[in-house]
N, C-alpha and C positions, 0 to 999 in steps of 0.2 A: 699405344694400344694398352688395353686392360689385360689382366691375367686371364680372364675368361676368353678373350679374343685369341690369346696365344694358345690356349688349350684347343679351341675350335680349329685354329690354323694347323696345329699338329695333327689332330684327328683327321682333318681333311687330307693332309699329306699322306697319312697312313692308308686312308681309303683309296686315294688315287694310286698309291704304290701297289695296290692289290693285296694288302695284308688281310688275312682271315682273322677277325676278332675272336673266333672260337678256338683257334689254335694256340698252343703254348709255344712262344718263340724261344729259340735256343741261341745264346750268344755266339757270334761267329769268331770273335777275337778273344783269345784267352792267353794270359801270360804263362810262360813256363815257370816252374818253381824258382828257378834262378832269377828270371826277370822280376818276379814278384818280390823276392828277397832284396834285390838291388833297389827296386823302387821304394820299398819300405825303409831301406837304409837311407835313401835320399830324403824321405819324409819323416825320419826318426823324430826330430824335434817337433814337427807339426803333429804327428800322431800322439806324442806324449802329452802335448797341450790339449788336444782334442779329447784324449782319453780322460784326463783330469776333469775337464768340464763335462764330458759325457757322463761320467760317474755321478756328477751332481744332478744331471737330468734324471738318471735312472733312480737315484735316491729320492728325489722329489716326487717321482711318479711311481714309487713303490706300490705294488698292488695292481698296477695297470701293465699288461703285457706289451712291451714295445721293444723293437730292435733298432739300434742306432748303428748307422754305417757311415764310412768315410770314402769318398771318391776323389781321385785326383782331377786335374784340369781337363783331362782327355776322357773322363768317364769311367776309368778303371776303378773297381772296388778294391780298396787296400785293407780295410779293417771292418769287422763287425763285432758288436758287443750288445749284450742285453738278453732278451728272452730266447732261450734255447729252442723252444717249440717252434716259434716263428722261423728261427734260423734254420732248423732242420727241414722245415716245410719248403722254404725257398731254395735250400741247397738241392733238394730233390727235384726242383724245377729248373735246375741248372744255374741258379743265381748264387754265386759264392765269390770269395775273394779271388782276384785275378781276372775276372771277366770284365769285358768292356760294355758299357751301355751306349748304344747308339740308336737314334730315333729310327734310322732306316731298318734296323733289325728288331729292336725291342718295343717299337711303337711309342705311344704317348706315355712318358714316364717323368717322374720328378727329377731324376738325375740330370737328364739332358736339358729339361726346361730350365732348371736352376742355373746350369752352366751357360746356356744360351742367353738367358735373360737374367743376368746376375744381379740386377738391381731390384729384383722381385723376390719376396718370400713365396714359395710355391707350395700349393696343397692340392692334391688330387684325391677326391673322396669317392669311393665306389665306382660308379659308371663314368666318372671323369677319365678313368683309364681307357685306353682303346681296347685292350685285350680283356676278355671276360674273366680270365682266371684271377685278375686283380680286383674284380668288382666287389669282393667281400673285404677289401682292405682300405685303410686310409693312410696316405703317404704325405710327408711334408719334407721340404728340402730348402736350404738356404746356402748360397755360395759364399765362400770366404776368400779374402785377399790379403796381400801385403798392402796396407792402406797408404803407405807413402808413395807407391808407384801404381796403385790400383792393379797390381799384378795378381791375376786370378790363380789361386792355388788349388781349389777343388770345391767340393760340396759336402755338407753334412745332411744326412737323411734319417728321418724317423719313419718307421713302419709299424702299424698296429692293426688290429681287427676293426672292421667297420663299426661295430657297436661301441667301440671305445673312442671313436673320432671326437675331437674336441678342438674348437677354434683357438683355445688357449695354447695348444701345442705349437702352433706356428709362431705365436708371440714369444713363447719360452725359447724356441729354437733361435729366433732372431736375436733375442737378448743374449743367449749363449754365444752365438757367432760374434756378436760385438765384443764380448769378453775375450773370446779366442783371438780375434784380430788384434785387440790391445796387447794381449800377452805375447803374441808372435812379433808384434812390432817392437815391444820392449826387448825381447831376446835378440832381435835383429840389430837393434841399436847397441846392445851390449857386445855383440860380436864386432861391430865396427869401431867402437870406442873403448878405450881402456877406462877403468873405473874412475880414475881421477878426472879425465875429460868429461865423463858423463855427469859427475858431481858439479863441475863448473858450468856445464850447459843447463841452464835453468828453464829450458823449454819442454822438458819432459812433463808428462801428466802425473807423475808420481811425486809424493812427498819424500824428500831426501834428508837424512840426518847423518852427519859424520862426527866422530869423536876422536880424541887422541887416545893414547894407550892407557891413560888414567881414567878414561870415561867421561871427560869433560867435553861438552858440545863445542865443536869448532865451526860447523856450518849447518845451516837450517834453511833450505831453499824456499822459494815463495809458495810452492804448492804445499809444502809442509805447514807453512804459515796459514794458508787458506783453509786447509783441512782441520787444523787444530785450533785456529783462532788465536795463536800465540805469535808474537813478533820475534824477530831476531834478537832485539834488545832484551827480551824476556828469557831467552834461551841460551845464547852464547856465553860460554864460560861456566855454565852450571853443570852439575852432575846429571848425566843422562837418566839417572834413576828417578828424577822428579817427573819425567814424562811417563804417564801411565796410559796404556799398559806396555807400550813398546820399549820403554827404558830398561826393564828387567831383562828382556831378550838380548838387547845390545850389550848390557853389562855381562851377561853370561858368555857372550862371544869373546869379550875381552879377558875375562877371568878364567874361563874353562875351555876356550877354543872351539866352542860350539858353532854350528851353522843352522840357520832356520830358513825354510822356504815355504811360501804360501800358507802362513799361519793366519787364520782368520781372527781379527781383533775388532773391538768396537770401543768407541770412546765418545764423550760428549764434547762438542765444540764449545770452547770457552766463549762466553758472551751471548751465544744464541740458544744454547740448550738443546740443539738438534743432535740426534744420535747418528754417528757415521760408522759404517762398517767397511773395513779394509782388508786386503790381503797383504801380509807383511813378510819381508825378507830381511835377514841380518847376516853379515859376513865379516870376517876379520880383514884388515888391510895390511899388507906386508910391503916392506921395502925391497930393493933389488937383492938384498942378502937374505930375504925371507924372514926378516925380523919383524915382529908385530909393531905397527906404528899407530894402530887405531882400529875403529870399526865403522862399518857402513850399514845403515838401515834405510829401507825404502818401503813405502806403503802406498797402495793404489786403491782408490775409492771404488767399492763394489756395492754401495748402498742400494742402488736401483735394482741390481740383480738379486741382492739379498732379499729386498722387499718383495720382488716378484716371486722368489722361491717361497717366502712366507705366505704369500697369497695363494700359491698353488697348494701348499700344505694345508692351508685353511679350507680351501675348496674340497680337498680330498677327505677332510675329516668333519665337514659340516654339511648339514642339509641346506640345499640352495633356497628352498621356499621359506622355511621358518628360521634359518640361521642357527638352529640348535645343533649340538654335536650329533653325528650320525652313528649308525650301527658300528662302523669301523672304529671310530673314536671310543665308543662305549667299551668295546672289547679291549682296546689298547689300554684302557684304564683298569678294567675289572680283572683281566687275566693276571697281570703282575701283582695286583692286590691279593688275589686268591693264593698266588704262589708264596707271597710273604706270610699269609695266614697259615698255610700248610707247614711252613718252617718255624711257626711260633713267633714270628716277628711282628704280628699285628695284634695290638693289645685288646681289641674289642670285637664284637660280633659284626656281621655284615648282612644287609638285607637288600633284596632287589624287588622292584615293584613293576608289574606289567599293567599298563593302562590302555584300554581300547575304548574308543568312543562308541556309544550305543546308537545303532541305526544311522551311522554316518553315510552309508551308501544311499540312504533315502535323500540326504542333502544333495549329493551329486546328481542323483536321478531326477530330482524335482527342481532344484535351484540352479543346477549347472555346475560344472567343475570350477569355474572362476569364483563363484560364491563359496564352493567347498574349500578352495585354497585360502580365501579370505578368512573363513572360519578357523582353519588350521593355524593360521598366523596369530589370530587373536587368542586361541587356546594356548599356543606356545608361550605367548607373553604372560598369560595368567599362571601357567605352570612354573615358568622361570621365577615369577614373583614369590612363589611359595618356598623356594629353596633356601636352605641354610648354607653357611659358608662351605661346608665340606661335601654337600650333596651334588648330584649330577642328574640331569634329565636329558635324554636323547630321543630323537625321532627315529624309529626303527623302520619306517616306511608306511605309506598309507595313513591310516588313522591310529597307528600304534605308537605308544611312547613307553620308554623304559626309564625308571628311576634307579639310582644307586645311592644307598645310604651306607657309607663306609664305617661309621662310628655308631654302633647300636649297643645299648646297655641292656635293654629288655624288649620283649614283644610289644608291650603297651606303648612304648615310645614310637614304634612304627605304625601302630594302630592310630595314634593321634595324628601322625603325618597323613595317613590315608584319609581320615575324616576331614582333615583340613583341605586336602586336595579335592575331595568330592564336593566340599562346600563352595569351591571356586565355580562350579557349574550351576549354582542356585540362581545366579543373575543371568538374564538373557544376553545374547550376543547380538550386536547391531550389524546387520549385513545389508548395506546399501538401502537403508531405510526400513528394513524388516527387523523386528525383534524375534530372535529365534532361540528356543530353548533346546538344549541337548544335554544328555547325561553321559556318564562314563562308568565302566566296570573295571575293577582293579583286582589283580591277583598278586599275592605276596609270597615270597620264598626266602628262607633264612639259610645262611651258611653257618655251621656245617650240617645242620639238621636235615635240610632238604636237598643237599647236593654238595659235592666237593669240587666240581668244575663248572665252568660257565655254561656249557651246554645243558647239563642236568638242571641247574638252577633256573635257566630261562625256560626250559620245557615245563618245569613244575610251576613256575610263576604264570606261564601261559595257561596251564591246566586249571589253576585256581581262578584265573580271570574268566575263563569260559564257564566255570561253575557259578561265578557271580552273575553272569548273563542268564544262566539257566534259572537262577533263583529270582529273577525279575529285573535284573540290571540295576544300575545306579547304586552300587554297593561294592564293598571289598570282601574278599575271601582269602583266608590264609591257607596255604597248601597243607594237605594231610595225605597220608599214604593211601587211604581208601579211594582217593580221587582218580588214581591211575586206572582202577577198574572201570570207573565211570567214563573215562576217556576212551577206553576200548569199546565200551557200549555205544558211545557216540559214533565211532568209526563204523561199527557194525550197523547202526541205524542208518547212516548215510548210504552204505552199500545196499541195504534193504530198500531204501527209498529209490535208488537208481533202478533196482530190479523191479520195483512196483510199477514204474512207468512203462517198462518193457512188457511186463506181465499183465497189464491192465487191471491192477488190484484196486484202483480208485472207484468210488461210486459217488453219485450225486443225490443228495436229498433236496427236495424242493419245499421251501417254506412259503405258504400262500400269503399273498398280500390282499387284505380285506378292505373293501370300501365300508367305512364305519357307518355311513348313512343308510346304505342299502343292504349291507351284509353280503354282497356279492364278492366273489373272488375276481379281482381285477388284474392279478399277475402272480408271479412266483419268483422267489429268489433262489438261485442255484447255490447249494452249499456242498463243498467237497468233503468226503470222508475217505479214510484209508482202511480197507478190509485186509488186515495183515494175515497171511496164511497161518501163522503160529499164535500171534497175540490177539487176534480178533480185531475189533474196531479200535483204531488209534485216533486220539483226539487231534484235531488240527492245531491246537495250541502246542502240541509236541512236535509235529513234523513241518508245519509251515515256516517257523523261524529257521529250521535247518535247510529247507528248500531255498529260502531267500539267501542264506549264507553261502550255499553251494552253487547258486545260479540255476538250480533245477526248477525254480518257480515259473520261469517263462514257458517251459514245456508243459507244466501243470496248467498254467493259465490257458494255453491254447487248447489243451485237452478239455478243460471245463467249458470253454466257449463253444467248441465243436459239438460236444455231447449235449449241452443245453439247447443249442439250436436244433439238433436232430430230434431231441425229445419233444420240443415245442411243435415242430413240424408234424411229428407223429401224432400228437394230441389233436391237431387240427384235421389231419386226414381221417382220424377216428370219429370226427363229428363234434368234438368239444368246441365251445365258443372260443374264438381267437383271443389271446391275451399275450401280454408282454412277459418275457422271462428276463430276469435281471442277473447279470454276471459281474462279480467284483474283479477289477483289474489291479494287479500289483503295480507298485511304482516302477519296478524294472520293466514290466511289459509296456506301461504307458510311455516310458522314456524312449522306446524304440522308434526310429524314424519310419519303419515300415508297418506301424500298427494298423493304419487304415487299410493298407493292402491286405494284411492278414485277415481283418474282419470281413472285407469284401469277398475274399476268396472262400472263407468258411460259409458265408451266406449263400454264395453261388453253389457251393458244394452240397449244402444241406437243403437248398430250395426254400429257406425261410425268408419271408419278406422283411425288410429292414425295420419297419415300424413295430415289429413284434420282438425286437431285441433292445434291451436297456443295459447300458454299460455304467457301472458305478465306480467313481473315482473319489479320492479324498481331496479336501481343500488344499492340503500341502502340495499335492502333485501339480497344482495350477500355478505355483509361485514362479516357475521358470517360464516367464511370459513368452520369450522368443520361441520356445518349443510348444507351449500349450496352445496358443492361439491358432497356428496353422494346423495342429493336430485336431483340435476340436472342430475347425472348419471342414477338414477332410471327412471326419466322422459324421458331422451334420449333413454334409453333401451326400453321404450314403443313405441318409434317412433314418439312422438308428437314434435311439433316445439316450440322453446323457443325464445322469443325476450325480450330485455331489453329496457325499456323506460327511458328517462332522468328523474331524480328525481326532 
């Protein structure tokens, strides 16, 4: 059976058992403090191993709230580590160390599924759980064993919020459990065999090195040979110091009586050039009189796990679409750089640059998000090509990018960089056969003149970028103190614009459309104006871009459409000759799936016949063919006229 079948089978069992999915179940079996202490004592070695590798998981997922728990083979929770908020939340629900998970009481859960079907990595995402109180969580679990006898020991569980669910977590957990099983197996073997017998047994998966008390290598097992690429003939009788990097650790054991456990080392395999990562231990060897007779070193290959962790770290610090560093990585670089600069340890100035694409929303609205993604990837490639060795560019989200220039000698140096970056947009982008032009606006802020911390620098660079857009886009602007006042004015303008919609402060002017042959008026185009209660008539060039940026344009479009239809119907009722009224549609309005329904509803509401309404769209809006063709067919079916303006 597949995992999904096991989940369905469990939920069916819960249903037949009469469980109420809306109730929060309370565990029926709870260990006493003494029983829990005894069980933890039994599992002491297992818990220490799990905790070591569990900390590796928590470190690799730093920034993501996760709770890692350990259950024994009977489903009793023995240990919890990780996010305290999640821990406190489930503690309040009765889930804590010492309670037993059973399907009969707790419903469909990862603990019992992983123990019952120990050959599977289990994941329950949201509604996969039977009880609704877990529907906002994502849980993962993998059982672990003593691999020599397939003796089930328990299960390791990860819990996080639903929005952080990630299929890589179950892969990471499986990899970690494999490492835990190997470590537990090694420790079990060490308990059964004395150190000399283990050295003689060459069936371990670890590389083994043994030396005499002078540090000369006396044994080098075949796993050590496989991992290092060195033969016994090349190693026996030589000083252990020639083995890098493990030789120095073993030498310290002999000379200074040190012990090493779980030291992460890496080395290049001789002859192949491949890099191997291992966990390394080194201990002294004593005779029956406790006299030092040599040293023992072992190293086990964790390259796969290490590479998996590196991959997780990469994904956590890079944008999945463009492969550029993300906001998190950008801050990790800039914050310590600013700290060094504050202490006088950074010899030059620092500049950051905020880049935002001009009218990128139009691309998504007209060409579709897949083409928008393709454009972002091409832009990322061009931006990366402009970097110098010390520079950094990151995608902050959407169509926003942030540059870091850590070595700045003067303002003009950064100006040249900005001009070079803007020049990257002079050539068109090829998107599935279409040549598409787009520009960008840039804001620049300098440390320390424009801010002493990352938040202030980013705010000021953002403010300068928006000033570049206000000045006509496709340019850069360096931040200055007077811009802060302008930012407040923009916020005030947005607030007034929202109020204007509610207070009906907009008016329509109608520009007649003349037949040049007869001189007759054949129609009129509706043009929106804003009659501000304090400022008077406001130009659409001032408020339309802000409406598009804030999404208020859709409400304005619908108001214009309804008002123009009502006015045209009123003219007809007063005896004027019937004519068409033209209304411009924004790209955001045209991209809506329900556009035809909106137009039909307004025509029915106002009583205007469809042939007397003309909708104007731009040529760019028609480039998303999959959306355009059915939308135009629906509008044509209503009987309204469609005209296409030059873009």
